[in-house]
PDB file of N, CA, C and O in Angstrom:
ATOM      1  N   UNK A   1     167.594 -26.021 -69.608  1.00  0.00           N
ATOM      2  CA  UNK A   1     168.913 -25.652 -70.638  1.00  0.00           C
ATOM      3  C   UNK A   1     170.673 -25.939 -69.697  1.00  0.00           C
ATOM      4  O   UNK A   1     170.901 -25.939 -68.488  1.00  0.00           O
ATOM      5  N   UNK A   2     171.288 -26.076 -70.463  1.00  0.00           N
ATOM      6  CA  UNK A   2     172.310 -25.980 -70.337  1.00  0.00           C
ATOM      7  C   UNK A   2     172.909 -24.856 -69.607  1.00  0.00           C
ATOM      8  O   UNK A   2     172.399 -23.740 -69.506  1.00  0.00           O
ATOM      9  N   UNK A   3     174.080 -25.248 -69.084  1.00  0.00           N
ATOM     10  CA  UNK A   3     174.739 -24.178 -67.972  1.00  0.00           C
ATOM     11  C   UNK A   3     175.594 -23.066 -68.771  1.00  0.00           C
ATOM     12  O   UNK A   3     175.809 -21.941 -68.319  1.00  0.00           O
ATOM     13  N   UNK A   4     176.158 -23.641 -70.309  1.00  0.00           N
ATOM     14  CA  UNK A   4     177.084 -23.121 -71.117  1.00  0.00           C
ATOM     15  C   UNK A   4     176.242 -22.160 -71.753  1.00  0.00           C
ATOM     16  O   UNK A   4     176.605 -20.985 -71.689  1.00  0.00           O
ATOM     17  N   UNK A   5     174.832 -22.533 -72.558  1.00  0.00           N
ATOM     18  CA  UNK A   5     173.500 -21.478 -72.984  1.00  0.00           C
ATOM     19  C   UNK A   5     173.537 -20.684 -72.057  1.00  0.00           C
ATOM     20  O   UNK A   5     173.910 -19.520 -72.201  1.00  0.00           O
ATOM     21  N   UNK A   6     173.178 -21.157 -71.023  1.00  0.00           N
ATOM     22  CA  UNK A   6     172.268 -20.377 -69.434  1.00  0.00           C
ATOM     23  C   UNK A   6     173.239 -18.676 -69.827  1.00  0.00           C
ATOM     24  O   UNK A   6     172.915 -17.558 -70.226  1.00  0.00           O
ATOM     25  N   UNK A   7     174.772 -19.505 -69.341  1.00  0.00           N
ATOM     26  CA  UNK A   7     175.555 -18.244 -69.468  1.00  0.00           C
ATOM     27  C   UNK A   7     176.013 -17.591 -70.541  1.00  0.00           C
ATOM     28  O   UNK A   7     176.713 -16.625 -70.234  1.00  0.00           O
ATOM     29  N   UNK A   8     175.843 -17.805 -71.939  1.00  0.00           N
ATOM     30  CA  UNK A   8     175.774 -17.045 -72.815  1.00  0.00           C
ATOM     31  C   UNK A   8     174.625 -16.316 -72.895  1.00  0.00           C
ATOM     32  O   UNK A   8     174.678 -15.217 -73.448  1.00  0.00           O
ATOM     33  N   UNK A   9     173.380 -16.802 -72.354  1.00  0.00           N
ATOM     34  CA  UNK A   9     172.200 -15.461 -72.531  1.00  0.00           C
ATOM     35  C   UNK A   9     172.257 -14.482 -72.026  1.00  0.00           C
ATOM     36  O   UNK A   9     171.918 -13.373 -72.438  1.00  0.00           O
ATOM     37  N   UNK A  10     173.000 -14.998 -70.410  1.00  0.00           N
ATOM     38  CA  UNK A  10     173.118 -13.856 -69.451  1.00  0.00           C
ATOM     39  C   UNK A  10     174.297 -12.401 -69.860  1.00  0.00           C
ATOM     40  O   UNK A  10     174.413 -11.267 -69.396  1.00  0.00           O
ATOM     41  N   UNK A  11     174.946 -13.102 -70.846  1.00  0.00           N
ATOM     42  CA  UNK A  11     175.803 -12.514 -71.028  1.00  0.00           C
ATOM     43  C   UNK A  11     175.690 -11.502 -72.701  1.00  0.00           C
ATOM     44  O   UNK A  11     176.422 -10.616 -73.141  1.00  0.00           O
ATOM     45  N   UNK A  12     174.361 -12.190 -73.300  1.00  0.00           N
ATOM     46  CA  UNK A  12     174.043 -11.377 -74.624  1.00  0.00           C
ATOM     47  C   UNK A  12     172.855 -10.450 -73.726  1.00  0.00           C
ATOM     48  O   UNK A  12     172.791  -9.239 -73.936  1.00  0.00           O
ATOM     49  N   UNK A  13     171.802 -11.198 -72.581  1.00  0.00           N
ATOM     50  CA  UNK A  13     171.600  -9.821 -72.098  1.00  0.00           C
ATOM     51  C   UNK A  13     171.523  -8.715 -71.418  1.00  0.00           C
ATOM     52  O   UNK A  13     170.637  -7.877 -71.255  1.00  0.00           O
ATOM     53  N   UNK A  14     172.906  -8.883 -70.938  1.00  0.00           N
ATOM     54  CA  UNK A  14     173.480  -7.606 -70.139  1.00  0.00           C
ATOM     55  C   UNK A  14     174.366  -7.232 -70.908  1.00  0.00           C
ATOM     56  O   UNK A  14     175.146  -6.493 -70.307  1.00  0.00           O
ATOM     57  N   UNK A  15     174.780  -7.458 -72.526  1.00  0.00           N
ATOM     58  CA  UNK A  15     175.570  -6.552 -73.212  1.00  0.00           C
ATOM     59  C   UNK A  15     174.044  -5.714 -74.070  1.00  0.00           C
ATOM     60  O   UNK A  15     174.005  -4.565 -74.511  1.00  0.00           O
ATOM     61  N   UNK A  16     173.249  -6.460 -74.078  1.00  0.00           N
ATOM     62  CA  UNK A  16     172.072  -5.572 -74.535  1.00  0.00           C
ATOM     63  C   UNK A  16     170.991  -4.128 -73.715  1.00  0.00           C
ATOM     64  O   UNK A  16     170.402  -3.164 -74.206  1.00  0.00           O
ATOM     65  N   UNK A  17     171.170  -4.690 -72.147  1.00  0.00           N
ATOM     66  CA  UNK A  17     170.853  -3.930 -71.671  1.00  0.00           C
ATOM     67  C   UNK A  17     172.129  -3.002 -70.719  1.00  0.00           C
ATOM     68  O   UNK A  17     171.855  -1.811 -70.577  1.00  0.00           O
ATOM     69  N   UNK A  18     172.823  -3.251 -70.388  1.00  0.00           N
ATOM     70  CA  UNK A  18     174.116  -2.342 -69.334  1.00  0.00           C
ATOM     71  C   UNK A  18     173.774  -0.897 -69.101  1.00  0.00           C
ATOM     72  O   UNK A  18     173.728  -0.160 -68.117  1.00  0.00           O
ATOM     73  N   UNK A  19     173.524  -0.768 -70.553  1.00  0.00           N
ATOM     74  CA  UNK A  19     173.317   0.987 -70.234  1.00  0.00           C
ATOM     75  C   UNK A  19     171.791   1.560 -69.798  1.00  0.00           C
ATOM     76  O   UNK A  19     171.606   2.429 -68.946  1.00  0.00           O
ATOM     77  N   UNK A  20     170.868   0.960 -70.481  1.00  0.00           N
ATOM     78  CA  UNK A  20     169.621   1.503 -69.501  1.00  0.00           C
ATOM     79  C   UNK A  20     169.289   0.193 -68.150  1.00  0.00           C
ATOM     80  O   UNK A  20     168.333   0.456 -67.420  1.00  0.00           O
ATOM     81  N   UNK A  21     169.766  -0.631 -67.972  1.00  0.00           N
ATOM     82  CA  UNK A  21     168.883  -1.536 -66.790  1.00  0.00           C
ATOM     83  C   UNK A  21     169.745  -1.534 -65.883  1.00  0.00           C
ATOM     84  O   UNK A  21     170.927  -1.393 -66.195  1.00  0.00           O
ATOM     85  N   UNK A  22     169.330  -1.706 -64.423  1.00  0.00           N
ATOM     86  CA  UNK A  22     170.231  -2.241 -63.391  1.00  0.00           C
ATOM     87  C   UNK A  22     169.411  -3.072 -62.985  1.00  0.00           C
ATOM     88  O   UNK A  22     168.272  -3.111 -62.519  1.00  0.00           O
ATOM     89  N   UNK A  23     170.760  -4.156 -63.434  1.00  0.00           N
ATOM     90  CA  UNK A  23     170.592  -5.621 -63.174  1.00  0.00           C
ATOM     91  C   UNK A  23     171.063  -5.844 -61.226  1.00  0.00           C
ATOM     92  O   UNK A  23     172.202  -6.015 -60.793  1.00  0.00           O
ATOM     93  N   UNK A  24     169.901  -5.770 -60.490  1.00  0.00           N
ATOM     94  CA  UNK A  24     170.787  -5.963 -59.563  1.00  0.00           C
ATOM     95  C   UNK A  24     170.716  -7.345 -58.676  1.00  0.00           C
ATOM     96  O   UNK A  24     171.171  -7.337 -57.532  1.00  0.00           O
ATOM     97  N   UNK A  25     170.069  -8.662 -59.298  1.00  0.00           N
ATOM     98  CA  UNK A  25     170.185  -9.384 -58.703  1.00  0.00           C
ATOM     99  C   UNK A  25     170.518 -11.141 -60.045  1.00  0.00           C
ATOM    100  O   UNK A  25     169.511 -11.633 -60.552  1.00  0.00           O
ATOM    101  N   UNK A  26     171.491 -11.580 -60.273  1.00  0.00           N
ATOM    102  CA  UNK A  26     171.302 -12.307 -61.539  1.00  0.00           C
ATOM    103  C   UNK A  26     172.263 -13.753 -61.042  1.00  0.00           C
ATOM    104  O   UNK A  26     173.443 -13.897 -60.721  1.00  0.00           O
ATOM    105  N   UNK A  27     170.663 -15.033 -61.215  1.00  0.00           N
ATOM    106  CA  UNK A  27     171.511 -15.988 -60.427  1.00  0.00           C
ATOM    107  C   UNK A  27     171.286 -17.317 -61.580  1.00  0.00           C
ATOM    108  O   UNK A  27     170.666 -17.186 -62.635  1.00  0.00           O
ATOM    109  N   UNK A  28     171.823 -18.374 -61.195  1.00  0.00           N
ATOM    110  CA  UNK A  28     171.935 -19.590 -62.218  1.00  0.00           C
ATOM    111  C   UNK A  28     171.075 -20.684 -61.691  1.00  0.00           C
ATOM    112  O   UNK A  28     171.783 -21.569 -61.211  1.00  0.00           O
ATOM    113  N   UNK A  29     169.845 -20.935 -61.610  1.00  0.00           N
ATOM    114  CA  UNK A  29     169.869 -22.048 -60.946  1.00  0.00           C
ATOM    115  C   UNK A  29     169.045 -23.406 -61.126  1.00  0.00           C
ATOM    116  O   UNK A  29     167.933 -23.560 -61.630  1.00  0.00           O
ATOM    117  N   UNK A  30     170.026 -24.464 -60.495  1.00  0.00           N
ATOM    118  CA  UNK A  30     169.786 -25.127 -61.074  1.00  0.00           C
ATOM    119  C   UNK A  30     168.036 -25.918 -60.699  1.00  0.00           C
ATOM    120  O   UNK A  30     167.575 -26.153 -59.582  1.00  0.00           O
ATOM    121  N   UNK A  31     167.420 -26.160 -61.971  1.00  0.00           N
ATOM    122  CA  UNK A  31     165.804 -27.794 -61.727  1.00  0.00           C
ATOM    123  C   UNK A  31     166.242 -28.359 -62.749  1.00  0.00           C
ATOM    124  O   UNK A  31     167.051 -28.247 -63.670  1.00  0.00           O
ATOM    125  N   UNK A  32     164.865 -29.503 -61.978  1.00  0.00           N
ATOM    126  CA  UNK A  32     165.098 -30.352 -62.722  1.00  0.00           C
ATOM    127  C   UNK A  32     163.929 -30.420 -63.747  1.00  0.00           C
ATOM    128  O   UNK A  32     162.722 -30.441 -63.504  1.00  0.00           O
ATOM    129  N   UNK A  33     164.586 -30.451 -64.992  1.00  0.00           N
ATOM    130  CA  UNK A  33     163.898 -31.160 -65.976  1.00  0.00           C
ATOM    131  C   UNK A  33     163.178 -31.920 -66.393  1.00  0.00           C
ATOM    132  O   UNK A  33     162.201 -31.606 -67.073  1.00  0.00           O
ATOM    133  N   UNK A  34     163.528 -33.250 -66.046  1.00  0.00           N
ATOM    134  CA  UNK A  34     162.838 -34.291 -66.409  1.00  0.00           C
ATOM    135  C   UNK A  34     162.703 -35.043 -65.249  1.00  0.00           C
ATOM    136  O   UNK A  34     162.612 -34.437 -64.181  1.00  0.00           O
ATOM    137  N   UNK A  35     162.671 -36.402 -65.273  1.00  0.00           N
ATOM    138  CA  UNK A  35     162.350 -37.155 -63.764  1.00  0.00           C
ATOM    139  C   UNK A  35     164.297 -37.439 -63.300  1.00  0.00           C
ATOM    140  O   UNK A  35     164.736 -37.328 -62.155  1.00  0.00           O
ATOM    141  N   UNK A  36     165.206 -37.833 -64.643  1.00  0.00           N
ATOM    142  CA  UNK A  36     166.730 -37.649 -64.419  1.00  0.00           C
ATOM    143  C   UNK A  36     167.474 -36.919 -64.681  1.00  0.00           C
ATOM    144  O   UNK A  36     168.667 -37.063 -64.416  1.00  0.00           O
ATOM    145  N   UNK A  37     166.909 -35.772 -65.370  1.00  0.00           N
ATOM    146  CA  UNK A  37     167.514 -35.233 -65.895  1.00  0.00           C
ATOM    147  C   UNK A  37     167.417 -33.608 -65.065  1.00  0.00           C
ATOM    148  O   UNK A  37     166.426 -33.274 -64.415  1.00  0.00           O
ATOM    149  N   UNK A  38     169.080 -32.418 -65.311  1.00  0.00           N
ATOM    150  CA  UNK A  38     168.458 -31.326 -64.391  1.00  0.00           C
ATOM    151  C   UNK A  38     169.387 -30.160 -65.494  1.00  0.00           C
ATOM    152  O   UNK A  38     170.506 -29.986 -65.977  1.00  0.00           O
ATOM    153  N   UNK A  39     168.342 -29.711 -65.463  1.00  0.00           N
ATOM    154  CA  UNK A  39     169.182 -27.754 -66.478  1.00  0.00           C
ATOM    155  C   UNK A  39     169.326 -26.884 -65.749  1.00  0.00           C
ATOM    156  O   UNK A  39     169.187 -27.128 -64.551  1.00  0.00           O
ATOM    157  N   UNK A  40     169.573 -25.884 -66.068  1.00  0.00           N
ATOM    158  CA  UNK A  40     169.115 -24.551 -65.622  1.00  0.00           C
ATOM    159  C   UNK A  40     168.204 -23.518 -65.306  1.00  0.00           C
ATOM    160  O   UNK A  40     167.065 -23.976 -65.401  1.00  0.00           O
ATOM    161  N   UNK A  41     168.199 -22.626 -65.056  1.00  0.00           N
ATOM    162  CA  UNK A  41     166.952 -21.184 -65.418  1.00  0.00           C
ATOM    163  C   UNK A  41     167.735 -20.437 -64.820  1.00  0.00           C
ATOM    164  O   UNK A  41     168.445 -20.636 -63.835  1.00  0.00           O
ATOM    165  N   UNK A  42     167.538 -19.307 -65.638  1.00  0.00           N
ATOM    166  CA  UNK A  42     168.420 -17.669 -65.181  1.00  0.00           C
ATOM    167  C   UNK A  42     166.896 -17.294 -64.437  1.00  0.00           C
ATOM    168  O   UNK A  42     165.769 -17.498 -64.888  1.00  0.00           O
ATOM    169  N   UNK A  43     167.387 -16.546 -62.866  1.00  0.00           N
ATOM    170  CA  UNK A  43     166.473 -15.487 -62.436  1.00  0.00           C
ATOM    171  C   UNK A  43     167.226 -14.473 -62.415  1.00  0.00           C
ATOM    172  O   UNK A  43     168.427 -14.701 -62.269  1.00  0.00           O
ATOM    173  N   UNK A  44     166.640 -12.608 -62.595  1.00  0.00           N
ATOM    174  CA  UNK A  44     167.301 -11.849 -62.211  1.00  0.00           C
ATOM    175  C   UNK A  44     166.271 -10.745 -61.715  1.00  0.00           C
ATOM    176  O   UNK A  44     165.251 -10.400 -62.313  1.00  0.00           O
ATOM    177  N   UNK A  45     166.655 -10.350 -60.727  1.00  0.00           N
ATOM    178  CA  UNK A  45     166.005  -8.828 -60.372  1.00  0.00           C
ATOM    179  C   UNK A  45     166.274  -8.210 -61.227  1.00  0.00           C
ATOM    180  O   UNK A  45     167.083  -8.497 -62.109  1.00  0.00           O
ATOM    181  N   UNK A  46     165.411  -6.894 -61.081  1.00  0.00           N
ATOM    182  CA  UNK A  46     165.460  -5.997 -62.731  1.00  0.00           C
ATOM    183  C   UNK A  46     164.151  -5.235 -62.580  1.00  0.00           C
ATOM    184  O   UNK A  46     163.265  -5.551 -61.786  1.00  0.00           O
ATOM    185  N   UNK A  47     164.119  -4.319 -63.322  1.00  0.00           N
ATOM    186  CA  UNK A  47     162.878  -3.629 -63.626  1.00  0.00           C
ATOM    187  C   UNK A  47     163.201  -2.705 -65.075  1.00  0.00           C
ATOM    188  O   UNK A  47     163.930  -1.729 -65.252  1.00  0.00           O
ATOM    189  N   UNK A  48     162.363  -3.436 -65.959  1.00  0.00           N
ATOM    190  CA  UNK A  48     162.409  -3.217 -67.143  1.00  0.00           C
ATOM    191  C   UNK A  48     162.059  -1.674 -67.683  1.00  0.00           C
ATOM    192  O   UNK A  48     161.263  -1.054 -66.978  1.00  0.00           O
ATOM    193  N   UNK A  49     162.604  -0.968 -68.920  1.00  0.00           N
ATOM    194  CA  UNK A  49     161.652   0.068 -69.508  1.00  0.00           C
ATOM    195  C   UNK A  49     161.250  -1.122 -70.808  1.00  0.00           C
ATOM    196  O   UNK A  49     161.771  -2.202 -71.084  1.00  0.00           O
ATOM    197  N   UNK A  50     160.394  -0.567 -71.265  1.00  0.00           N
ATOM    198  CA  UNK A  50     159.575  -1.252 -72.825  1.00  0.00           C
ATOM    199  C   UNK A  50     160.881  -1.662 -73.919  1.00  0.00           C
ATOM    200  O   UNK A  50     160.949  -2.768 -74.455  1.00  0.00           O
ATOM    201  N   UNK A  51     161.570  -0.908 -74.068  1.00  0.00           N
ATOM    202  CA  UNK A  51     162.824  -0.511 -75.025  1.00  0.00           C
ATOM    203  C   UNK A  51     163.751  -1.989 -74.172  1.00  0.00           C
ATOM    204  O   UNK A  51     164.349  -2.669 -75.005  1.00  0.00           O
ATOM    205  N   UNK A  52     163.855  -2.334 -73.166  1.00  0.00           N
ATOM    206  CA  UNK A  52     164.964  -3.142 -72.742  1.00  0.00           C
ATOM    207  C   UNK A  52     164.244  -4.765 -72.925  1.00  0.00           C
ATOM    208  O   UNK A  52     164.833  -5.794 -73.257  1.00  0.00           O
ATOM    209  N   UNK A  53     162.560  -4.563 -72.535  1.00  0.00           N
ATOM    210  CA  UNK A  53     162.208  -5.784 -72.089  1.00  0.00           C
ATOM    211  C   UNK A  53     161.526  -6.418 -73.588  1.00  0.00           C
ATOM    212  O   UNK A  53     160.577  -7.202 -73.586  1.00  0.00           O
ATOM    213  N   UNK A  54     162.283  -5.859 -74.993  1.00  0.00           N
ATOM    214  CA  UNK A  54     161.635  -5.626 -76.564  1.00  0.00           C
ATOM    215  C   UNK A  54     163.418  -6.601 -76.470  1.00  0.00           C
ATOM    216  O   UNK A  54     163.578  -7.759 -76.854  1.00  0.00           O
ATOM    217  N   UNK A  55     164.218  -5.939 -76.025  1.00  0.00           N
ATOM    218  CA  UNK A  55     165.765  -6.672 -76.412  1.00  0.00           C
ATOM    219  C   UNK A  55     166.137  -7.852 -76.077  1.00  0.00           C
ATOM    220  O   UNK A  55     166.905  -8.648 -76.617  1.00  0.00           O
ATOM    221  N   UNK A  56     165.224  -7.917 -74.674  1.00  0.00           N
ATOM    222  CA  UNK A  56     165.317  -8.859 -73.723  1.00  0.00           C
ATOM    223  C   UNK A  56     164.266 -10.538 -74.471  1.00  0.00           C
ATOM    224  O   UNK A  56     164.571 -11.730 -74.427  1.00  0.00           O
ATOM    225  N   UNK A  57     163.340 -10.007 -74.923  1.00  0.00           N
ATOM    226  CA  UNK A  57     162.019 -10.911 -75.607  1.00  0.00           C
ATOM    227  C   UNK A  57     162.817 -11.188 -77.496  1.00  0.00           C
ATOM    228  O   UNK A  57     162.392 -12.146 -78.142  1.00  0.00           O
ATOM    229  N   UNK A  58     163.622 -10.503 -77.960  1.00  0.00           N
ATOM    230  CA  UNK A  58     164.246 -11.334 -79.097  1.00  0.00           C
ATOM    231  C   UNK A  58     165.500 -12.029 -78.581  1.00  0.00           C
ATOM    232  O   UNK A  58     165.979 -13.009 -79.150  1.00  0.00           O
ATOM    233  N   UNK A  59     166.017 -11.477 -77.467  1.00  0.00           N
ATOM    234  CA  UNK A  59     167.174 -13.015 -77.210  1.00  0.00           C
ATOM    235  C   UNK A  59     166.161 -13.956 -76.440  1.00  0.00           C
ATOM    236  O   UNK A  59     166.390 -15.003 -77.044  1.00  0.00           O
ATOM    237  N   UNK A  60     165.390 -14.211 -75.697  1.00  0.00           N
ATOM    238  CA  UNK A  60     164.505 -15.574 -75.551  1.00  0.00           C
ATOM    239  C   UNK A  60     164.035 -15.991 -76.892  1.00  0.00           C
ATOM    240  O   UNK A  60     164.132 -17.198 -77.112  1.00  0.00           O
ATOM    241  N   UNK A  61     163.518 -15.208 -77.895  1.00  0.00           N
ATOM    242  CA  UNK A  61     163.092 -16.110 -79.077  1.00  0.00           C
ATOM    243  C   UNK A  61     163.884 -17.113 -80.093  1.00  0.00           C
ATOM    244  O   UNK A  61     163.638 -18.130 -80.741  1.00  0.00           O
ATOM    245  N   UNK A  62     165.305 -15.970 -79.780  1.00  0.00           N
ATOM    246  CA  UNK A  62     166.215 -16.107 -80.472  1.00  0.00           C
ATOM    247  C   UNK A  62     166.997 -18.185 -79.764  1.00  0.00           C
ATOM    248  O   UNK A  62     167.216 -19.230 -80.377  1.00  0.00           O
ATOM    249  N   UNK A  63     167.111 -17.854 -78.556  1.00  0.00           N
ATOM    250  CA  UNK A  63     167.349 -19.298 -77.726  1.00  0.00           C
ATOM    251  C   UNK A  63     166.410 -20.156 -77.736  1.00  0.00           C
ATOM    252  O   UNK A  63     166.604 -21.362 -77.587  1.00  0.00           O
ATOM    253  N   UNK A  64     164.983 -19.478 -77.962  1.00  0.00           N
ATOM    254  CA  UNK A  64     163.373 -20.838 -77.989  1.00  0.00           C
ATOM    255  C   UNK A  64     163.704 -20.876 -76.621  1.00  0.00           C
ATOM    256  O   UNK A  64     164.375 -21.816 -76.193  1.00  0.00           O
ATOM    257  N   UNK A  65     163.285 -19.899 -75.821  1.00  0.00           N
ATOM    258  CA  UNK A  65     163.582 -20.116 -74.312  1.00  0.00           C
ATOM    259  C   UNK A  65     161.837 -18.978 -74.061  1.00  0.00           C
ATOM    260  O   UNK A  65     161.126 -18.249 -74.752  1.00  0.00           O
ATOM    261  N   UNK A  66     161.895 -19.541 -72.504  1.00  0.00           N
ATOM    262  CA  UNK A  66     160.363 -18.792 -72.300  1.00  0.00           C
ATOM    263  C   UNK A  66     160.438 -18.265 -70.756  1.00  0.00           C
ATOM    264  O   UNK A  66     161.206 -18.706 -69.901  1.00  0.00           O
ATOM    265  N   UNK A  67     159.382 -17.129 -70.566  1.00  0.00           N
ATOM    266  CA  UNK A  67     160.271 -15.826 -69.362  1.00  0.00           C
ATOM    267  C   UNK A  67     158.918 -15.842 -68.889  1.00  0.00           C
ATOM    268  O   UNK A  67     158.052 -15.853 -69.764  1.00  0.00           O
ATOM    269  N   UNK A  68     158.637 -15.845 -67.970  1.00  0.00           N
ATOM    270  CA  UNK A  68     157.688 -15.029 -67.026  1.00  0.00           C
ATOM    271  C   UNK A  68     158.764 -14.258 -65.500  1.00  0.00           C
ATOM    272  O   UNK A  68     159.834 -14.391 -64.906  1.00  0.00           O
ATOM    273  N   UNK A  69     157.588 -13.502 -65.524  1.00  0.00           N
ATOM    274  CA  UNK A  69     157.659 -12.643 -63.903  1.00  0.00           C
ATOM    275  C   UNK A  69     157.110 -12.858 -63.033  1.00  0.00           C
ATOM    276  O   UNK A  69     155.896 -12.988 -62.882  1.00  0.00           O
ATOM    277  N   UNK A  70     158.030 -12.933 -62.241  1.00  0.00           N
ATOM    278  CA  UNK A  70     157.432 -12.942 -60.860  1.00  0.00           C
ATOM    279  C   UNK A  70     157.861 -12.429 -59.524  1.00  0.00           C
ATOM    280  O   UNK A  70     159.041 -12.694 -59.296  1.00  0.00           O
ATOM    281  N   UNK A  71     157.007 -11.509 -58.193  1.00  0.00           N
ATOM    282  CA  UNK A  71     157.330 -11.276 -57.505  1.00  0.00           C
ATOM    283  C   UNK A  71     159.315 -10.553 -57.537  1.00  0.00           C
ATOM    284  O   UNK A  71     160.330 -10.714 -56.859  1.00  0.00           O
ATOM    285  N   UNK A  72     158.933  -9.823 -58.671  1.00  0.00           N
ATOM    286  CA  UNK A  72     159.684  -8.375 -58.718  1.00  0.00           C
ATOM    287  C   UNK A  72     160.716  -9.000 -59.539  1.00  0.00           C
ATOM    288  O   UNK A  72     161.523  -8.194 -60.003  1.00  0.00           O
ATOM    289  N   UNK A  73     160.997 -10.842 -59.992  1.00  0.00           N
ATOM    290  CA  UNK A  73     162.115 -11.526 -60.534  1.00  0.00           C
ATOM    291  C   UNK A  73     161.391 -11.239 -62.332  1.00  0.00           C
ATOM    292  O   UNK A  73     160.290 -10.732 -62.550  1.00  0.00           O
ATOM    293  N   UNK A  74     162.339 -11.710 -63.358  1.00  0.00           N
ATOM    294  CA  UNK A  74     162.245 -12.385 -63.885  1.00  0.00           C
ATOM    295  C   UNK A  74     163.194 -13.723 -64.587  1.00  0.00           C
ATOM    296  O   UNK A  74     164.411 -13.788 -64.765  1.00  0.00           O
ATOM    297  N   UNK A  75     162.237 -14.608 -64.856  1.00  0.00           N
ATOM    298  CA  UNK A  75     162.676 -16.128 -64.739  1.00  0.00           C
ATOM    299  C   UNK A  75     162.716 -16.540 -66.157  1.00  0.00           C
ATOM    300  O   UNK A  75     161.747 -16.335 -66.889  1.00  0.00           O
ATOM    301  N   UNK A  76     163.999 -17.221 -66.656  1.00  0.00           N
ATOM    302  CA  UNK A  76     164.113 -17.536 -68.113  1.00  0.00           C
ATOM    303  C   UNK A  76     164.507 -18.810 -68.271  1.00  0.00           C
ATOM    304  O   UNK A  76     165.713 -19.022 -68.403  1.00  0.00           O
ATOM    305  N   UNK A  77     163.513 -19.976 -68.289  1.00  0.00           N
ATOM    306  CA  UNK A  77     164.116 -21.071 -68.926  1.00  0.00           C
ATOM    307  C   UNK A  77     163.650 -21.744 -70.027  1.00  0.00           C
ATOM    308  O   UNK A  77     163.017 -20.998 -70.774  1.00  0.00           O
ATOM    309  N   UNK A  78     163.750 -23.176 -70.499  1.00  0.00           N
ATOM    310  CA  UNK A  78     163.753 -23.588 -71.798  1.00  0.00           C
ATOM    311  C   UNK A  78     162.515 -23.850 -71.451  1.00  0.00           C
ATOM    312  O   UNK A  78     161.831 -23.649 -70.447  1.00  0.00           O
ATOM    313  N   UNK A  79     162.305 -24.514 -72.851  1.00  0.00           N
ATOM    314  CA  UNK A  79     160.647 -24.523 -73.132  1.00  0.00           C
ATOM    315  C   UNK A  79     160.018 -25.734 -72.354  1.00  0.00           C
ATOM    316  O   UNK A  79     158.806 -25.942 -72.411  1.00  0.00           O
TER     317      UNK A  79
END
C-alpha cells in the first residue's frame, strides 16, 4: 500500500483502540510488492482483546488489506 494509505490506516486503528489496547511498537516497513515496485506494510506489537480485534478487522476489510500475526506482531499489508 502507499505510504499515505498506511498512515491513514494506522490513525484509524489508533482512534478505535486507544482506550483498550496498549500499542507498544508500530512501524511502517517498506517491502517489495512486485519486481520494480515498493509498498509499505504496518507492523504493530500489541495484545488485542476480542473487541479490539473485531474493530481492527473491520478497518482492514474496509481498506481491502490482509493481516497476519507473527511472534507477537500484527502485520497488515495489501492483498
